[in-house]
N, C-alpha and C positions, 0 to 999 in steps of 0.2 A: 227226844232226849238231848241231842246236840244243840238245838236251838235254846234250851234253857240253861245250858252250861256257859255259853258265851256271855250273856248279861251278868251272870253270877261272877265270872272271872273278872270282868270289867269293874264291877262293884268292889270286889276284893282288892284289886290293884289300886283303885282310887282311894280306898280307905288306907291302904298301906302308905301311899304317897302322902296323903294328908297327915298321917301320923308322923312321918318323917319330917314334914314341914313344921308341924307343931313342936317337935323335939328341937329342931334347929332354932326356931323362934324363941322357945323357952330358954335355950342355951344363950342366945344373944341377949335376951332380957336379963339373965343373971349376970352377964358380962357388964351390962349397963349399970348395974348397981355397984360394981367394983371399979369402974372407970373414974378417974379423977380429973383428967384434962379435957377441956371443951373440944379439942380436936378429936380425941378418941371417942368422946361421947357423940359427936357429930357423925363420925364414921359408923359407929355401932347403930345409932338411930337410922341412918341411911340403909344399912344392911337389913335391919328389921323391916323398914319400909319396902325395900326391894322384895323381901320374902313374902310380904303381904300383897304384892302387886296384882296377882291374878286371883287371890283368895278373898280380899276385902279392901275395896278402894278407900273406904273411910279410914281404916287403920293404916293403910298405905300412906294416905295424906297426913294423918295424925303424927306418925313417926317421922315423916319427911319434914314436917313443920318444926318438930322438936330438933331434928338434925340441923335445920336452917338456923334456928335460934342459937344453938351451940356454936355453929360455924361462924355466925356473926360475932358472937362474944369473943371468939379466938382470932378473929380476922382471918379465918381459914377460907380462902377464896375458892379453892377447888371443891371444898365441902359445900359451899353455898351453891355452886353450879350444879353439883350432884343433887342437892336437895330440891332445887328448882325443877330439875328434870323429873325427879320422882313425883313432885307435886303435880306437874303437868300430866304425867302418866295416870295419876289417880283421877284427874278431871277427864282425861280422854276415856278412861274405862267407864266413867259414869255418863258418857255422852255429852259432856259439857265442853264442846270443842273450842269455843271462843276463849274460855278460861285456860284451857290447855295451851293454846297458842301463846297467850300472854306469858305463861311460865316457861314454855319452851324458848321464847324470845329472851327472857331473862337468863336462862341457862346458857343459851348460845352466846350472849354478850359476855358472860363471865368466862366461859371456856375460851372464847377468842382473846380475851384480855390476858390470859395466861398461856396463849399459844398451844392449847391442847387440841391438836388437830383431829385426833382419833375421836375424842368426845364431840367435837364440832361436827364431824361427819355423821356420828350416830344421832345427834340432835336434829340435824337437817333431815335425816331419814325419818325420824319420829314425826317431825312437822309435816313431811310429805305424806305420811300415813293419815294424819288428821285431815289434810286437805282432800285426800282421796276419799275419805269417809263422808266428806261434805260435797262430793262430786265436783270440786274445783280442780279438775284434772290438769289444767294448764299450770297452776301453781304447784300442784303435787309433782308434776313431771320436772319442773324447773328446780325444785328443791332436791329431788331425787338425783338429778344430773349433777348438782353441786356436790352432793354427798358422794356420788360415784367418782367424780374427779378427785376428791380428797382420798377416797379409798384406794384409787389407782396410784396416787402419789405415795401413799403409805404402803403400797404393795400388800394390802390386806385382802387376800383372795376370798375369805368368807364374806367380808363387807361388800366386795365387788359382786359376789353372787347374790347377796340379799338385795342390793340395789337393782341388779338386772331383773330379778324376780319381781320386785316392786314395780319397775317400769313395765314389765309384762302385764301386771295386774292393772296398772293405770290404762294401758292401751286396751285391755279387755273391757274395762269399765266404760270406755268411750265407744265400744263396739268395733274397734279396729283390730279384728281378730288376726289378720295377717301380720301386723307389727307385733302383736302380743306373742 
């Protein structure tokens, strides 16, 4: 009896979370119709893209591309950087790692141009994860260390913890269990 309850509860919880995500996305889409300025449209498209990140990589990319288009029209630099990052994530989620790196590089360039160090640290960590997935552990570790340095300068304890966890995973992937 107990063994049949757990899968049922997991299914019920996942349906509830999915319903909440759908309501949130529907709400953002209705906001999209009301928005009039390209900056606001870019931000809303990027929020929709983020909501689709783990649900649907194609919709994630579709809305990020729309966000990028609006950001370019408004010369909204931060919006462009955010869109590039979201596009990269969609490619990463589809296993298209070379494409992901191209867009992470674009996002990184934009965020550096506006001195957004928090975003820079996050993008470096995202790139590190891609290289880890392709078993290029040296590059993954180098990017993760760059991110860690920025996280420490920003005193972002959560970011520091994520970087250290990622470094542990990199060492583990290399078979260096003691360092991991």
